[in-house]
C-alpha positions in Angstrom: 1.4 -23.3 -29.9 2.7 -20.1 -28.5 1.6 -16.9 -30.0 3.8 -14.5 -28.2 7.0 -14.7 -26.0 7.4 -13.4 -22.5 11.1 -12.2 -22.1 12.4 -12.2 -18.3 15.6 -9.9 -18.1 18.3 -9.9 -15.3 18.2 -6.9 -12.7 21.1 -4.9 -13.1 20.6 -2.3 -10.4 23.1 -2.2 -7.4 22.1 -4.8 -4.7 19.0 -5.9 -6.7 18.8 -9.7 -6.3 15.1 -10.6 -7.2 14.0 -12.1 -10.5 10.5 -11.2 -11.9 9.5 -14.6 -12.8 10.4 -17.9 -10.9 10.4 -21.3 -12.2 7.2 -22.3 -10.5 5.5 -19.7 -12.2 6.4 -20.5 -15.5 3.9 -23.3 -16.2 0.9 -20.9 -15.6 2.4 -18.5 -17.9 2.8 -21.3 -20.6 -0.8 -22.2 -20.0 -1.7 -18.7 -21.4 -0.4 -19.8 -24.8 2.9 -17.9 -24.4 6.5 -18.9 -24.6 8.8 -17.9 -21.7 12.5 -16.9 -22.6 14.7 -16.1 -19.3 18.1 -14.3 -19.4 20.7 -16.7 -18.6 21.6 -16.4 -14.9 18.6 -14.1 -14.2 17.4 -16.2 -11.4 21.0 -16.9 -9.8 21.0 -14.3 -7.0 17.6 -15.5 -5.8 18.9 -19.2 -5.8 16.9 -20.3 -9.0 19.3 -21.7 -11.4 18.8 -21.9 -15.3 18.3 -25.7 -15.1 15.2 -25.0 -12.9 13.9 -22.6 -15.5 14.5 -25.2 -18.4 13.0 -28.1 -16.3 9.8 -25.7 -16.0 9.6 -25.2 -19.7 11.3 -21.9 -20.1 14.2 -21.2 -22.3 17.4 -19.5 -20.9 18.8 -17.1 -23.7 21.5 -14.3 -23.7 20.3 -10.9 -22.7 20.2 -9.5 -26.4 18.0 -12.2 -27.5 15.7 -11.5 -24.7 15.2 -7.9 -25.6 15.1 -8.7 -29.6 12.5 -11.8 -29.2 10.3 -10.8 -26.5 6.9 -9.4 -27.1 6.3 -8.9 -23.4 9.3 -7.9 -21.4 9.1 -8.5 -17.5 11.3 -7.1 -15.0 11.4 -5.8 -11.3 13.3 -2.5 -12.0 13.1 -0.8 -15.3 15.4 -2.4 -17.8 19.1 -0.9 -17.9 19.3 -0.3 -21.8 21.5 2.0 -23.7 20.2 5.4 -24.7 20.6 4.2 -28.2 18.3 1.2 -27.7 14.9 1.2 -29.4 12.0 -1.1 -28.5 10.0 -2.5 -31.3 6.6 -0.8 -31.8 4.1 -2.9 -30.1 6.6 -4.4 -27.4 5.3 -4.2 -24.0 7.0 -3.7 -20.6 5.9 -4.7 -17.2 8.0 -3.5 -14.2 8.1 -1.5 -11.1 8.4 1.6 -13.2 7.7 4.5 -10.9 6.7 6.6 -13.9 6.5 10.0 -12.4 10.0 9.9 -11.4 11.3 9.1 -15.1 9.2 11.4 -17.5 12.0 11.5 -20.0 12.3 7.8 -20.4 8.5 7.5 -20.5 8.2 10.1 -23.4 11.1 8.3 -25.3 9.5 4.9 -24.9 6.1 6.3 -26.1 7.6 7.6 -29.2 9.1 4.2 -29.8 5.5 2.5 -29.7 6.3 0.7 -26.4 3.3 -0.2 -24.0 4.8 0.4 -20.8 2.8 -1.0 -17.7 3.8 0.1 -14.1 3.2 -2.7 -12.0 3.3 -0.4 -9.0 0.4 1.4 -10.1 -1.8 -1.5 -10.4 -4.7 -1.4 -7.9 -4.1 -3.7 -5.0 -7.7 -5.3 -5.1 -8.1 -5.2 -8.8 -10.6 -8.0 -9.8 -10.9 -11.9 -9.8 -7.6 -12.5 -11.6 -5.6 -13.1 -8.6 -3.1 -11.3 -6.2 -1.9 -8.4 -8.2 -1.0 -6.3 -5.2 2.7 -6.0 -6.4 3.8 -3.4 -3.9 1.7 -4.6 -1.0 3.5 -8.3 -1.5 7.0 -6.6 -1.9 6.4 -4.2 1.1 5.4 -7.2 3.5 8.7 -8.7 2.7 10.4 -5.2 3.5 8.8 -5.0 6.7 10.0 -8.4 7.8 13.5 -7.7 6.6 13.6 -4.2 8.3 12.6 -5.8 11.6 15.2 -8.7 11.3 18.0 -6.3 10.1 17.5 -4.1 13.0 17.4 -6.9 15.4 20.8 -8.2 13.9 22.4 -4.9 14.4 21.0 -4.2 17.8 23.5 -5.0 20.7 21.2 -7.0 22.7 18.1 -9.5 22.7 15.0 -7.7 21.8 13.1 -9.9 24.3 13.8 -9.8 28.1 16.8 -12.0 28.5 15.5 -13.9 31.5 11.7 -13.2 32.1 11.0 -12.1 35.7 14.7 -12.1 36.7 15.1 -8.3 36.4 18.2 -8.7 34.3 16.9 -6.7 31.5 13.9 -5.2 29.9 12.4 -5.8 26.2 13.5 -3.6 23.7 11.2 -0.7 22.6 10.5 -0.7 18.9 8.6 2.4 17.2 7.4 1.7 13.8 6.5 4.7 11.7 4.0 3.7 9.0 0.6 1.7 8.8 1.1 0.3 5.5 1.9 -3.3 4.8 5.6 -2.8 5.6 4.8 -1.2 8.9 2.3 -3.9 9.9 4.8 -6.7 9.0 7.7 -4.9 10.9 5.7 -4.6 13.9 4.4 -8.2 13.8 8.1 -9.5 13.4 9.4 -7.2 16.2 6.8 -8.4 18.5 7.4 -12.1 17.7 11.0 -11.4 18.6 9.9 -10.1 22.1 10.0 -6.3 21.7 7.5 -3.9 23.0 6.2 -2.2 19.9 4.4 1.1 19.2 3.2 2.0 15.8 2.2 5.4 14.4 1.2 7.2 11.1 4.0 8.1 8.5 3.1 11.6 8.6 3.7 14.4 11.2 0.1 15.7 11.6 -1.0 12.2 12.6 2.1 11.6 15.1 2.7 15.0 16.7 4.9 13.4 19.4 7.1 11.4 17.0 10.2 13.2 18.4 9.6 11.9 21.8 8.7 8.5 20.5 12.1 8.3 18.7 14.0 9.4 21.8 12.3 6.8 24.0 13.1 4.0 21.7 15.8 1.5 21.0 14.9 0.7 17.5 13.0 3.1 15.0 11.7 1.6 11.9 10.4 4.0 9.1 8.2 2.7 6.4 6.4 4.1 3.3 2.5 4.1 3.8 2.4 5.0 0.1 5.5 3.4 -1.8 6.7 5.2 -4.8 5.8 8.7 -3.5 8.6 11.1 -2.2 8.6 10.6 1.6 8.3 13.6 3.8 11.2 13.8 6.5 9.7 12.4 9.7 12.9 11.8 11.7 15.2 14.8 11.9 19.0 14.5 12.9 18.1 16.0 16.4 15.7 13.1 17.2 18.4 10.6 16.3 21.2 12.4 18.3 18.9 12.2 21.4 18.6 8.5 21.3 20.9 6.2 23.4 24.1 4.8 22.2 23.5 1.3 20.6 20.1 2.2 19.2 19.2 1.4 15.6 17.2 3.5 12.9 16.0 1.8 9.7 14.7 3.9 6.9 13.0 1.7 4.2 12.4 4.8 2.1 15.8 6.1 1.6 16.6 5.9 -2.1 17.0 8.1 -5.2 13.8 9.8 -4.8 14.0 10.9 -1.1 14.1 9.7 2.6 12.1 10.0 5.6 15.1 9.8 8.1 17.4 12.9 7.7 20.5 11.3 8.5 19.8 8.2 6.4 21.9 7.6 3.2 20.4 5.3 0.3 22.3 2.0 0.6 24.3 2.9 3.4 24.6 1.7 7.0 26.3 4.3 9.3 26.9 5.0 12.8 26.3 8.6 13.8 26.7 10.4 17.3 25.9 9.3 19.9 26.5 5.8 18.7 23.2 5.2 16.7 23.3 2.9 13.6 21.2 4.4 10.6 20.4 2.2 7.9 19.1 3.6 4.8 17.7 1.2 2.0 14.6 1.4 -0.1 15.2 -2.1 -1.5 15.1 -4.2 1.6 13.0 -6.8 -0.3 16.2 -7.8 -2.1 17.8 -9.2 1.0 15.1 -11.8 1.0 15.3 -12.5 -2.7 13.7 -16.1 -2.9 10.5 -15.2 -1.1 10.4 -11.6 -2.5 10.8 -13.0 -6.1 8.2 -15.7 -5.5 5.6 -13.1 -4.3 6.4 -10.8 -7.4 6.0 -13.7 -9.7 2.6 -14.6 -8.4 1.6 -11.0 -9.1 3.0 -11.2 -12.6 1.1 -14.4 -13.3 -2.1 -12.9 -12.1 -1.6 -9.7 -14.2 -0.9 -11.8 -17.2 -4.0 -13.8 -16.8 -5.8 -10.5 -17.0 -4.0 -9.1 -20.0 -3.5 -12.0 -22.3 -6.1 -13.3 -24.5 -5.5 -16.1 -27.1 -1.8 -16.2 -26.4 -1.2 -12.5 -27.0 -1.4 -9.3 -25.2 -4.8 -7.6 -25.2 -4.9 -4.1 -23.7 -8.5 -3.1 -22.8 -8.4 0.5 -21.1 -12.2 0.2 -20.3 -10.7 -2.1 -17.6 -10.2 0.2 -14.5 -7.1 -1.7 -13.4 -5.5 -1.5 -16.7 -6.3 2.2 -17.0 -4.5 2.9 -13.9 -1.4 0.9 -14.7 -1.0 1.4 -18.6 1.4 4.3 -18.8 1.9 4.4 -22.6 0.2 2.6 -25.4 -0.1 3.2 -29.2 2.5 6.1 -28.8 0.3 7.9 -26.3 1.2 8.8 -22.8 -2.1 7.8 -21.0 -1.0 8.6 -17.3 -2.1 12.2 -16.5 0.4 12.8 -13.8 3.3 11.8 -15.9 2.0 13.9 -18.6 2.0 16.9 -16.4 5.6 16.2 -15.5 6.7 16.1 -19.0 4.7 19.4 -19.6 6.3 21.1 -16.6 9.8 20.0 -17.9 9.0 21.4 -21.3 8.0 24.7 -19.8 11.0 25.0 -17.6 13.2 24.4 -20.4 11.3 26.6 -22.8 11.1 24.0 -25.5 8.2 23.4 -27.7 
């Protein structure tokens, strides 16, 4: 008999097609003694129909019922709820929270007694419970998608069209960033036949980045530390020195910054002298089925660590939980978030 209910809500952020739990993961969650309620249509954009969830043992329900009935709410992005919405004291939320960017929200949720768990803060090698590297799994999808997006936009083959014929040369691809996204982008571009150079995602480690940009056909900029504000690595003058038909993809361009000066979040634009610049920090949503499946595996592994006897059991002596649990029992436990709140209070002159 289930003790608590996991509620999976639909993603509402523009362009977000992932779902936090896929049907194949439902059985593992049920085996923990939990019930699973999924918002009607939550998996549609990732090609998981409600009937697949029903067959797996989950219950599709309206959005309001998910938020009212769930003891543990699970999503990819933070839930889009009205400012007047109040969570029940003791409810828990698991998502890619990026808490340092939303201190006002964290403060409000702590006051309501919500336990907020930032999946993006979960250490990638945290224990025996399974693959809890939420960001690493998503970043590998990002790297793949960045490479295929650039290849799709680029005006010719990445490989030499006819090897040894002298009719063309392989495309030169520069990947900035040595994290999971950078490694996957480089591997994918190489499989497509390009000549690939990889450098660190900060200027001091790659002093010749401007020259490397000028000499490249495709530049893919990834985040070595996802969730942090990225430094500007590719200035406008570097892009304008590239050849017409070149492509630049910035996987960091979002609400909290960008690494390519001319990139605009969620926008693909052509700038002089004919360089296509893609700005998108949510490329994983362009491959929603695989990205959702990887995310759900991480969710399942995390729940195995957090659930005891069919109920959520927070243990802050566990180093992994101490990293990821942002609010609990109306306290804000993350020092960096608490400092952001104190800074805001000081600037506003509030008590």
